[in-house]
N, C-alpha and C positions, 0 to 999 in steps of 0.2 A: 506493498498499500504505500502510495506516496505522500507526502507532505503536505501536496496541496490539494489531497483530498480530505484530511484533516480539518488544514484550514479552512477548506470550503464550507465542510461540515459547522463548525462552529461561528462562519460567518454566518450560515442560514439559519443554527440555531439561535444566533444572539438576536436577528432581524426576530425569527418567531417569538423568542420571551417576551422583545419589546412589545411585541401587538399581543402577547397573552393569547398566543394561537395555539391553541391545548392540541389539535389536529395533527400540526407541523408538528411541534416540539416533540409527540408522539411518535412520527414517522420518523425518531431518529434515534430509537432504543429499539431494542430486542425483543422480543416476543415474552423472555422471560429475563427482568435482571431485578438489583437491589438498590436500595435508598438505603440512604445511612446517616448518621450522624451524633451530636454528640449525649443523645439518650439511647440510641442503638440502631439496629438493622432490621429491613423487611425486606424478604425475597418476595414477589409478586409478579404476576404478569401483567401483560400491557393494558389488558380492561381493567383491572384490579387498580393499575397506575393513572390510568386519566380520571378514576372515579375522585380519588383522592385530590390527585391537579386540580381537577374542577374547582373544588373545595379551598384549596389554596389558590388558584385566578381571582376569585369570588373574594377571597379576604385580601387581595394585594389592590383589588377595586376598593372595598370597601373602606383603604386606609388611604387611597390616594395614590395608589402608585402612579408614575407618570410617565415613567422611563425606565431601560435597561439597556446596559452596553458594556461591552466586554472593554479591560482597563489593560491588561495583562494577559497573556494565555503564553505557559510553558509544556512544551511536547515532549516527552520522557521515553522515548521506546522499551517494552519489556522483552520483547521477544518479535520474532517475525510477523507475529501476528494480532499482537495484542500493543498496545499504548496506554501512558496515561497522562492525563491531559489537565492539567493546574488553571483554571481561571480564577480571573480575582473579576468580579463586577462592581460596578459602576451604577446605581437605582437611585431614579430621585422619586421625589414626593411631593404631593400639593403643598402639607405643612409644611415642606424644608426648604421651598422653594429651588433653586440651583445647587446646594450644597446634595452631593452624592452620597449615600452609603454604601460602603466599600465592605466587601466581602468575599469567603475565596471557596471553591467546591472543586473537586476533583472528581473525573472522569474516567474510567477507565471504558476504552472502545476496542471493539473487534474488530478486526481488518481481514474477515477473512470471506468476507462473501463480495458483491459489487459495490457497496454501498457501505461505509462502515457504520458498528450498531453501538450505542452506549451501552452498556450489560451493569455500571455500576456507576453511584454518582453518593458523594461524599458532598455534604453540609459541615464546612470547620467552625459552623457557629449555629448553636440554639437560636434560630429567627425569630421563633416566637421572645424569648426574652430580649433580645437584641431589639424588637422591633419596640416591647415594653417600655425598654430605659428609653428609648428616642421619644416615645410618647406618642406614637404614633398606633392609633385605635379607629375602632373602624367610624367613619365618618356617618350623622346622621343626616337624612336627605332633609331640607327644608321645603 
């Protein structure tokens, strides 16, 4: 797998995450994969992921998430078929103006098919606790 394919995957993933486009985001994931973070991990099917991700997207909307951009990306080949990609994200919220909230996510990407697929993602921070600390609570509509 070429570095160009990984770069394309994450450029397209960035666009989909910025738009909170669940269908496109889900297409970059393997049929079964693992999500992990400081509180533990869960192995799930793509269908289970989509159900949980829809809740996350609704939460993002409720706290006024405006945009998401990749600040930096580090690719570390593990072997010919797998790479780890550590992405530093910058996300903006209505309440915070132009100030970005930065966080890291590590992805293990399987490169055995024509298109690379994410098989594992590890959130480095407890996102819920971080948002609470920043005072980002669901917005009420008036």
